[in-house]
C-alpha positions as CSV (number, residue, x, y, z in Angstrom):
1,M,-32.2,-40.9,20.1
2,K,-34.0,-39.3,22.9
3,Q,-32.6,-41.8,25.4
4,F,-29.3,-41.7,23.8
5,N,-29.5,-37.8,24.2
6,K,-30.8,-37.8,28.0
7,T,-27.9,-40.6,28.9
8,N,-25.1,-38.8,27.3
9,L,-26.5,-35.6,29.2
10,G,-26.6,-37.1,32.3
11,W,-23.3,-38.1,32.2
12,L,-22.1,-35.0,31.1
13,I,-24.0,-33.5,34.0
14,F,-22.0,-36.1,36.4
15,I,-19.1,-35.4,34.7
16,A,-19.6,-31.6,35.5
17,V,-20.3,-32.4,39.2
18,A,-17.8,-34.5,40.0
19,F,-15.2,-31.7,38.5
20,L,-16.7,-29.1,40.0
21,L,-16.5,-30.5,43.8
22,I,-13.2,-31.5,43.5
23,Q,-12.3,-27.5,42.3
24,F,-14.4,-26.5,45.5
25,G,-12.3,-28.4,47.8
26,V,-9.1,-27.5,46.2
27,S,-10.0,-24.0,46.2
28,F,-11.4,-23.9,49.7
29,G,-8.3,-25.6,50.8
30,L,-10.2,-29.3,51.6
31,I,-7.7,-31.2,49.6
32,D,-4.5,-29.7,50.7
33,A,-1.4,-30.4,48.9
34,F,-1.1,-33.8,50.5
35,Y,-4.6,-35.0,49.4
36,E,-4.2,-33.7,46.1
37,I,-1.3,-36.1,45.7
38,T,-3.7,-38.9,46.8
39,L,-6.0,-37.2,44.1
40,M,-3.2,-37.5,41.7
41,T,-2.4,-41.2,42.3
42,I,-6.3,-42.5,42.7
43,L,-6.4,-40.9,39.0
44,I,-3.8,-42.4,37.8
45,N,-4.8,-45.4,39.2
46,I,-8.4,-45.2,37.5
47,I,-6.4,-45.3,33.8
48,L,-4.1,-47.8,34.7
49,A,-7.1,-50.1,36.5
50,A,-9.4,-49.5,33.4
51,G,-6.9,-50.7,30.8
52,L,-6.4,-53.5,32.9
53,N,-9.6,-54.3,33.1
54,L,-10.2,-54.9,29.9
55,I,-7.3,-57.3,29.5
56,I,-8.1,-59.3,32.3
57,G,-11.9,-58.2,32.8
58,F,-13.6,-58.3,29.4
59,S,-11.1,-60.2,27.5
60,G,-10.1,-62.9,29.9
61,Q,-6.2,-62.3,29.7
62,F,-4.3,-62.9,32.7
63,S,-1.3,-60.2,32.1
64,L,1.1,-59.0,34.6
65,G,3.0,-57.0,32.5
66,H,1.4,-53.5,33.1
67,A,4.2,-52.0,34.8
68,G,6.5,-52.7,31.6
69,F,4.0,-50.9,29.7
70,M,3.6,-48.1,32.5
71,A,7.4,-47.5,32.8
72,I,7.8,-46.8,28.9
73,G,5.1,-44.1,29.1
74,A,7.2,-42.8,31.9
75,Y,10.3,-42.4,30.8
76,C,9.2,-41.0,27.3
77,T,7.5,-38.5,28.7
78,G,10.1,-37.6,31.3
79,I,12.8,-37.5,28.5
80,M,11.0,-35.2,26.4
81,T,9.6,-33.1,28.9
82,I,13.2,-33.0,30.4
83,K,14.1,-31.6,26.7
84,L,11.1,-29.3,25.9
85,P,9.5,-28.2,29.4
86,T,5.9,-27.7,28.1
87,L,2.6,-28.6,27.5
88,V,3.8,-29.6,24.2
89,G,6.6,-31.6,25.3
90,L,4.1,-33.2,28.1
91,F,1.5,-34.3,25.2
92,A,4.5,-35.6,22.8
93,G,6.2,-37.5,25.1
94,L,2.7,-38.8,26.4
95,L,2.0,-39.2,22.9
96,L,5.4,-40.9,22.2
97,G,4.7,-43.2,24.9
98,I,1.5,-44.5,24.0
99,I,3.4,-45.5,20.4
100,V,6.2,-47.2,21.3
101,A,3.8,-49.6,24.2
102,S,1.4,-49.9,21.7
103,L,4.2,-51.6,19.1
104,V,5.9,-53.6,22.1
105,A,2.2,-54.5,22.8
106,L,1.5,-55.5,19.3
107,V,5.0,-57.4,18.4
108,V,4.4,-59.1,22.0
109,G,0.7,-59.9,21.7
110,I,0.8,-61.4,18.6
111,P,2.9,-64.8,20.1
112,T,2.3,-64.5,23.8
113,L,-1.8,-64.4,23.5
114,R,-1.9,-67.8,21.5
115,L,-1.0,-68.9,25.4
116,K,-3.8,-69.0,28.4
117,G,-4.0,-68.9,31.8
118,D,-0.6,-68.7,34.3
119,Y,1.3,-69.5,31.0
120,L,0.2,-66.0,29.7
121,A,0.7,-64.5,33.0
122,I,4.3,-66.1,32.9
123,A,5.0,-64.5,29.7
124,T,3.5,-61.4,30.2
125,L,5.6,-60.8,33.5
126,G,8.8,-61.4,31.5
127,V,8.1,-58.8,29.1
128,A,7.7,-56.1,31.9
129,E,11.1,-57.2,33.3
130,I,12.8,-57.1,30.0
131,I,11.1,-53.6,30.0
132,R,12.5,-52.9,32.7
133,I,16.2,-54.5,32.2
134,A,16.6,-52.9,28.6
135,I,15.6,-49.4,30.7
136,L,17.7,-50.0,33.5
137,N,20.8,-50.8,30.8
138,M,20.1,-47.8,28.4
139,G,23.1,-45.7,30.2
140,S,22.9,-41.6,30.0
141,L,19.3,-41.7,28.3
142,T,17.7,-43.3,31.2
143,N,20.1,-42.6,33.7
144,G,20.5,-46.6,34.4
145,A,19.2,-47.3,38.3
146,A,18.9,-43.7,39.6
147,G,16.4,-42.8,36.9
148,L,15.5,-39.5,35.9
149,S,14.9,-36.5,38.4
150,G,13.6,-32.7,37.9
151,I,11.4,-33.8,35.3
152,P,9.1,-30.9,34.7
153,Y,6.1,-30.5,36.9
154,L,3.8,-30.1,34.0
155,T,0.8,-32.3,34.9
156,T,-2.0,-31.2,36.9
157,W,-5.5,-32.4,38.7
158,Q,-7.5,-30.9,35.6
159,L,-5.3,-32.2,33.3
160,A,-5.6,-36.1,34.8
161,F,-9.1,-35.7,35.6
162,I,-9.7,-35.2,31.7
163,F,-7.7,-38.1,30.5
164,V,-9.5,-40.3,32.7
165,V,-12.6,-39.2,31.5
166,V,-11.1,-39.7,27.7
167,T,-9.5,-43.1,28.7
168,L,-13.3,-44.0,30.3
169,V,-15.3,-43.2,27.1
170,I,-12.3,-44.9,25.0
171,I,-13.0,-48.2,26.9
172,V,-16.7,-48.2,27.6
173,N,-17.4,-47.2,23.8
174,Y,-14.7,-50.3,22.3
175,I,-16.5,-52.4,24.7
176,K,-19.9,-51.8,23.3
177,S,-18.6,-51.7,19.6
178,S,-18.8,-55.1,17.5
179,A,-15.4,-55.6,19.0
180,G,-16.0,-55.4,22.1
181,R,-18.7,-57.7,22.0
182,A,-16.4,-60.1,20.3
183,T,-13.7,-59.4,22.7
184,V,-16.3,-60.7,25.8
185,A,-17.7,-63.7,23.5
186,I,-14.0,-65.0,23.4
187,R,-13.6,-64.5,27.2
188,E,-16.8,-66.2,27.6
189,D,-15.6,-69.5,25.8
190,E,-12.8,-69.3,23.2
191,I,-13.8,-72.4,21.3
192,A,-17.1,-71.1,20.7
193,A,-16.0,-67.6,19.7
194,E,-13.6,-69.2,17.2
195,S,-16.0,-71.3,15.9
196,M,-18.5,-68.6,14.9
197,G,-15.8,-67.4,12.9
198,I,-13.9,-64.8,15.5
199,N,-10.4,-64.6,15.0
200,T,-9.7,-64.4,18.6
201,T,-5.8,-63.8,18.3
202,K,-6.9,-60.5,16.8
203,F,-9.3,-59.0,19.1
204,K,-7.1,-60.3,22.3
205,T,-4.5,-58.3,20.7
206,I,-6.2,-55.4,20.1
207,A,-7.5,-55.3,23.7
208,F,-4.1,-55.8,24.4
209,V,-2.9,-52.5,22.7
210,I,-5.4,-50.8,24.1
211,G,-4.7,-51.9,27.8
212,A,-1.0,-51.4,27.2
213,A,-1.6,-47.9,25.7
214,T,-3.9,-46.6,28.7
215,A,-1.0,-47.9,31.0
216,A,1.5,-45.5,28.9
217,V,-0.4,-42.3,29.6
218,G,-0.5,-43.2,33.4
219,G,2.8,-44.0,33.3
220,G,3.3,-40.1,31.7
221,L,1.3,-38.6,33.9
222,H,3.0,-40.2,37.0
223,A,6.4,-38.9,35.7
224,S,5.2,-35.6,35.2
225,Y,3.7,-34.6,38.6
226,F,5.6,-36.8,40.7
227,S,9.1,-35.6,38.8
228,V,11.3,-38.6,39.6
229,I,11.0,-41.9,38.2
230,R,13.2,-44.8,38.7
231,P,13.1,-48.7,37.3
232,A,12.6,-49.9,40.5
233,D,8.5,-47.8,40.4
234,F,8.0,-50.5,37.8
235,T,8.4,-53.9,39.1
236,F,6.3,-56.9,39.7
237,M,4.7,-55.0,42.7
238,K,3.2,-52.6,40.5
239,S,1.7,-54.6,38.4
240,I,-0.1,-56.5,41.2
241,D,-0.8,-52.9,42.7
242,I,-3.1,-52.7,39.9
243,L,-4.6,-55.8,39.6
244,I,-5.6,-56.0,43.1
245,I,-7.7,-53.0,42.2
246,V,-9.1,-54.3,38.9
247,V,-10.3,-57.6,41.4
248,F,-11.3,-55.7,44.3
249,G,-13.6,-53.5,41.9
250,G,-14.9,-56.4,40.1
251,L,-13.3,-58.2,36.6
252,G,-15.1,-57.0,34.1
253,S,-16.7,-54.0,35.5
254,V,-15.4,-50.3,34.5
255,T,-17.5,-48.8,37.2
256,G,-16.0,-51.1,39.5
257,S,-12.4,-50.2,38.4
258,V,-13.0,-46.5,39.5
259,V,-15.1,-47.0,42.4
260,A,-12.1,-49.7,43.6
261,A,-9.3,-47.2,42.7
262,I,-11.3,-44.2,45.1
263,V,-11.9,-46.2,47.9
264,L,-8.5,-48.4,48.1
265,G,-6.9,-45.1,47.4
266,I,-9.0,-43.6,50.9
267,I,-8.3,-46.6,52.7
268,N,-4.3,-46.1,52.3
269,V,-4.7,-42.4,53.5
270,F,-6.8,-43.4,56.5
271,L,-3.5,-46.0,57.5
272,Q,-1.4,-43.8,57.4
273,P,-0.8,-42.8,60.8
274,F,-0.2,-46.8,61.5
275,G,3.4,-46.7,59.6
276,Q,5.0,-50.0,58.9
277,L,1.8,-51.5,60.3
278,R,-0.4,-49.4,57.5
279,M,0.3,-52.8,55.0
280,I,-0.7,-55.5,57.5
281,L,-4.1,-53.6,57.7
282,Y,-4.2,-52.6,54.2
283,S,-3.7,-56.7,53.5
284,V,-6.3,-58.0,56.0
285,A,-9.0,-55.4,54.8
286,L,-8.7,-56.7,51.5
287,I,-8.5,-60.2,52.5
288,A,-12.1,-59.7,54.6
289,I,-13.6,-57.6,51.6
290,M,-12.7,-60.5,49.2
291,I,-13.9,-63.1,51.7
292,F,-17.3,-61.7,51.6
293,K,-17.8,-60.5,48.1
294,P,-15.6,-62.3,46.3
295,S,-16.9,-60.8,42.6
296,G,-15.6,-57.8,43.4
297,L,-17.8,-54.7,44.9
298,F,-19.6,-54.7,41.4
299,G,-18.8,-58.2,40.0
300,T,-19.5,-57.5,36.2
301,K,-22.2,-55.0,36.6
302,E,-22.2,-50.9,35.5
303,F,-23.8,-48.4,36.8
304,T,-25.3,-46.1,34.0
305,I,-27.3,-43.4,33.3
306,S,-29.4,-45.3,30.6
307,G,-30.5,-47.7,34.1
308,L,-31.3,-45.5,36.2
309,L,-33.8,-43.3,33.9
310,N,-35.5,-46.7,33.2
311,R,-35.2,-47.9,36.6
312,K,-37.3,-45.0,37.6
313,K,-40.0,-45.2,34.3
314,K,-40.7,-48.5,35.6
315,A,-42.1,-47.8,38.8
316,S,-45.0,-50.5,39.8
317,P,-48.5,-49.1,39.7
318,K,-48.3,-49.3,43.6
319,Q,-44.9,-47.5,44.1
320,K,-46.9,-44.8,41.6
321,E,-49.9,-44.5,44.2
322,E,-48.0,-44.6,47.2
323,S,-46.2,-41.5,45.8
324,K,-49.3,-39.7,45.6
């Protein structure tokens, strides 16, 4: 219990320091309007990447449908906030997006998650396209290809930061739970897990639903901050962008997803002056990193406060003597 309290206190201090540093930067003009957009993009990408990593990195299911669930969250939030331009409308839209995305993921997940590898990737890609085409053809409700504009600006970086923390807490606690351990066991060897009595379809579906719900939250925050959404924003390439963050950070590492979203966001900022050449340089940088670090920045490792505390405790007698 003592270690538990120290660990949680350590994380609370870490989160508070991160929040205060960002607030300091915004208050004193170090983070201007342009950099705040980058900050918001990073925060939203952390939510999206953490959810996708749960599906791909921890349950071992290759999904390319994340953009579709993001679109559900974006349009539910956009429609609700246009009708009710208050924080109540924002939270109602986010909640509606989570519910709709979760139901769609549940309906789709039960049959498709029996597939594996490339077949599952193609199936989830098809689902994302079905969602996008459905939105495209909903008439005045979604405004077709023109999308929705004039969505009230209700999301701030502070609100997005809170949602990032909540998302990470939910995902990390799920991974550490008995259901999460069963999910990881399925990733390691699905046949062995099934032979031990684990309901593989059930736990893969749970991970898929949680990932879809987080994507809806990311989409809702995106809609409320950027004020304009179109079906073209949620194509196959959007799923690939999120997948790049997950692979770059390390499949099976929540820490990796967070760090990768930050690093890639910063790289994008520094490459802005290069115009169209930016994407080529961005691609070359990604290729180089994946060649020299194919498992991603963190692999399957996680940064933990308890690990940091234990490392200090395990200092050798020689190190202790030298420190004196």
